[in-house]
DRENMARSE-661541 format. One record per residue (C-alpha): residue in three letters; z, y, x. Coordinates in steps of 0.5 Angstrom, whole numbers, plus 2048, in hexadecimal, padded with zeros to 3 digits. Layout:
rest | up | north | east
ala | Z | Y | X
...
***
This chain:
rest | up | north | east
met | 72E | 79A | 8C0
asn | 732 | 79D | 8BA
val | 72E | 7A0 | 8B4
thr | 730 | 7A3 | 8AF
ile | 72D | 7A2 | 8A7
cys | 72F | 7A8 | 8A2
pro | 72B | 7A8 | 89D
ile | 728 | 7AF | 899
phe | 728 | 7B0 | 892
his | 722 | 7B6 | 890
his | 723 | 7BA | 88B
ala | 71E | 7B8 | 885
thr | 71E | 7B5 | 87E
leu | 71F | 7AF | 880
pro | 723 | 7AE | 886
ile | 71F | 7AB | 88C
met | 723 | 7A9 | 892
lys | 721 | 7A8 | 89A
phe | 724 | 7A5 | 89F
val | 724 | 7A9 | 8A6
tyr | 725 | 7A5 | 8AC
val | 728 | 7A9 | 8B1
asp | 729 | 7A6 | 8B8
arg | 730 | 7A8 | 8BB
asp | 730 | 7A6 | 8C3
glu | 733 | 7AA | 8C8
gly | 72D | 7AE | 8CA
val | 72B | 7B0 | 8C2
ala | 72C | 7B8 | 8C1
met | 732 | 7B9 | 8BC
thr | 731 | 7BA | 8B5
leu | 734 | 7BF | 8B1
asp | 739 | 7BA | 8AD
gln | 73C | 7B8 | 8B4
leu | 73E | 7C0 | 8B5
gly | 746 | 7C0 | 8B5
arg | 74A | 7C5 | 8B0
gly | 74A | 7CC | 8B4
asn | 744 | 7CA | 8B9
arg | 73D | 7CE | 8B9
ala | 736 | 7CB | 8BB
thr | 730 | 7CE | 8BB
val | 72A | 7CA | 8B7
thr | 725 | 7C7 | 8BB
lys | 721 | 7C3 | 8B7
ile | 720 | 7C2 | 8AF
ser | 71F | 7BB | 8AE
gly | 71D | 7B8 | 8A7
glu | 716 | 7B8 | 8A2
gly | 714 | 7BD | 89E
gly | 719 | 7C0 | 899
ile | 71F | 7BE | 89C
arg | 71D | 7C1 | 8A2
arg | 71A | 7C8 | 89F
arg | 720 | 7C8 | 89B
leu | 725 | 7C9 | 8A1
met | 720 | 7CE | 8A3
asp | 720 | 7D2 | 89E
met | 728 | 7D2 | 89E
gly | 728 | 7D5 | 8A4
ile | 727 | 7CF | 8A9
ile | 722 | 7D0 | 8AE
lys | 722 | 7CF | 8B6
gly | 726 | 7D4 | 8BA
thr | 72B | 7D5 | 8B4
thr | 732 | 7D4 | 8B6
val | 736 | 7CF | 8B1
glu | 73E | 7D0 | 8B1
met | 742 | 7C9 | 8AD
val | 747 | 7CD | 8A9
lys | 74A | 7C7 | 8A5
ser | 748 | 7C1 | 8A1
ala | 74B | 7BE | 89A
pro | 751 | 7B9 | 89B
met | 74B | 7B3 | 89A
gly | 747 | 7B6 | 8A0
asp | 741 | 7B8 | 89B
pro | 73F | 7BD | 89B
ile | 73F | 7C1 | 8A0
asp | 740 | 7C9 | 8A1
tyr | 73D | 7CD | 8A6
leu | 73C | 7D4 | 8A8
val | 735 | 7D6 | 8A9
arg | 733 | 7DC | 8A9
gly | 739 | 7E0 | 8A6
tyr | 739 | 7DC | 8A0
his | 73C | 7D5 | 89F
leu | 738 | 7CF | 89D
ser | 73A | 7C8 | 89B
leu | 736 | 7C2 | 89D
arg | 735 | 7BB | 89C
lys | 737 | 7B7 | 8A2
ser | 731 | 7B4 | 8A0
glu | 72D | 7BA | 8A2
ala | 731 | 7BC | 8A7
leu | 72E | 7B6 | 8AB
leu | 728 | 7B9 | 8AB
val | 729 | 7BF | 8AF
glu | 72A | 7BE | 8B7
val | 72E | 7C4 | 8BA
glu | 730 | 7C5 | 8C1
pro | 738 | 7C8 | 8C2
cys | 739 | 7CF | 8C4
***
């Protein structure tokens, strides 16, 4: 089993860090952070808890939405996506929570 441990920082007065364990075995769905430059995918599921999930949905990432990876920062984080006609930058830890199916 290949597991990725990814920290998620919550925006609050005091930073709280949670860790997300994601199984990266063969049969597991592709996540948004794995999307290559210029590739498109359709959102199939949004993971996460409470505020982070709500925030992603408020920004337009909902089931059935087409997302295109435009570019990433020089160190690879954040990543710029084209969602519903606007550019959205997400951290890898946030993109990891969005399952997609390539178009």
